[in-house]
Structures are given as C-alpha cells and as structure tokens.
C-alpha positions as CSV (number, residue, x, y, z in Angstrom):
1,X,-0.4,0.1,0.0
2,X,1.4,3.6,-0.6
3,X,0.6,5.3,2.2
4,X,2.3,8.7,0.7
5,X,-0.5,8.6,-2.2
6,X,-3.6,7.9,0.1
7,X,-3.1,10.0,2.6
8,X,-2.3,12.8,-0.6
9,X,-5.8,11.8,-1.7
10,X,-7.4,12.3,1.5
11,X,-6.2,15.9,2.0
12,X,-7.2,16.8,-1.5
13,X,-10.9,15.0,-0.4
14,X,-10.8,17.2,2.5
15,X,-8.4,20.7,1.0
16,X,-12.0,21.0,-1.3
17,X,-14.8,20.0,1.6
18,X,-13.4,22.7,3.3
19,X,-12.8,25.2,1.0
20,X,-16.9,25.1,-0.4
21,X,-17.6,24.4,2.8
22,X,-15.6,28.0,4.3
23,X,-17.5,29.8,0.9
24,X,-21.0,28.6,2.3
25,X,-20.0,29.6,5.9
26,X,-18.9,33.4,4.4
27,X,-22.0,33.1,2.2
28,X,-24.5,32.5,4.9
29,X,-23.7,35.1,7.3
30,X,-25.0,37.7,4.5
31,X,-27.4,39.2,5.1
32,X,-29.6,41.0,1.8
33,X,-30.2,45.1,3.6
34,X,-33.9,45.3,2.7
35,X,-34.1,49.3,2.6
36,X,-30.7,49.2,0.1
37,X,-30.8,46.6,-1.8
38,X,-26.8,45.8,-0.4
39,X,-25.7,42.3,0.8
40,X,-23.9,43.0,4.7
41,X,-21.0,40.6,5.3
42,X,-18.7,40.1,8.1
43,X,-15.2,41.0,7.6
44,X,-13.9,39.2,10.5
45,X,-12.1,42.7,11.3
46,X,-12.8,43.7,15.3
47,X,-13.3,47.3,14.5
48,X,-15.6,47.3,11.6
49,X,-17.4,43.1,12.3
50,X,-19.5,43.9,8.4
51,X,-19.8,45.5,5.4
52,X,-21.6,45.6,2.1
53,X,-19.9,42.9,0.0
54,X,-19.4,46.0,-2.5
55,X,-17.2,48.2,0.0
56,X,-14.8,45.1,0.7
57,X,-11.1,46.0,-0.2
58,X,-8.5,43.8,-0.6
59,X,-7.7,43.2,2.8
60,X,-10.7,41.4,3.6
61,X,-10.9,39.2,0.1
62,X,-7.4,38.1,1.3
63,X,-8.4,37.3,4.9
64,X,-11.4,35.3,3.7
65,X,-9.1,33.5,0.9
66,X,-5.9,33.5,3.4
67,X,-9.3,30.9,5.9
68,X,-10.2,29.0,2.6
69,X,-7.2,28.1,1.3
70,X,-4.1,28.6,3.7
71,X,-5.9,26.2,5.9
72,X,-5.3,23.0,4.2
73,X,-2.2,24.5,2.7
74,X,-1.4,24.3,6.9
75,X,-2.6,20.4,7.4
76,X,-0.3,19.3,4.6
77,X,2.9,20.5,5.2
78,X,2.2,19.4,9.4
79,X,0.7,16.3,7.8
80,X,4.4,16.1,5.4
81,X,5.9,17.2,8.3
82,X,4.8,14.0,10.7
83,X,4.6,11.6,7.8
84,X,8.2,12.0,7.2
85,X,9.5,11.9,11.0
86,X,7.5,9.1,11.8
87,X,8.8,7.1,8.9
88,X,12.7,8.6,9.8
89,X,11.2,6.7,13.3
90,X,10.8,3.6,12.1
91,X,13.3,3.2,9.5
92,X,15.8,4.4,11.5
93,X,19.4,5.7,10.9
94,X,20.3,2.5,8.8
95,X,18.7,3.2,5.8
96,X,19.6,7.7,5.6
97,X,23.3,7.7,4.4
98,X,25.9,9.8,6.4
99,X,27.7,12.7,5.7
100,X,30.2,13.4,8.2
C-alpha cells in the first residue's frame, strides 16, 4: 500500500470540502438589507464587524482567501512533516547515508 499517495488523496478531498464549506459559511453569514439592496457580510476585523459586500477591499478578500486556502496548506505541511518524522523513526538512521 502506498501511504503517501493515499494520504495525499485524502488531503485533496478534505481541502475541497473545506473550501466549499468555508465559502458556504461566508455567504450564509451575509444578509440582504432590504432598504439599500446591499449584502452585508462579516469582515473579520474587530473595528468594523460588518460591511456591505461592495465595500470589501483587498484585505477582506485576502483574509477570507487565507482561511479558505491557508488552512489546507498548513495541514499539508504539518502532515508531510509528521509523515517524514514517523518514517525516519520507523526506518531508523541505518538507511540514511552518513555525511560526516
């Protein structure tokens, strides 16, 4: 069984589900204000909790993109490091070349 390939496939599926779930959460938290016709959404900032969607700047989009894509990348990095350390522990130093 090829563990790295299987874990990578699980990560891809989980990352897609995470991005879809975060997008659903973001749009679900927006509401339509009937008198102006604007969608109001949470910004993530502490000074201005909500803003009209048309007033979103690059910081709000970067913040939301960081949550949507940064979390899966962080999980990939932590998972890869964990797998490498576990593989090193199981195989030991005898398989690696000594360069000193």
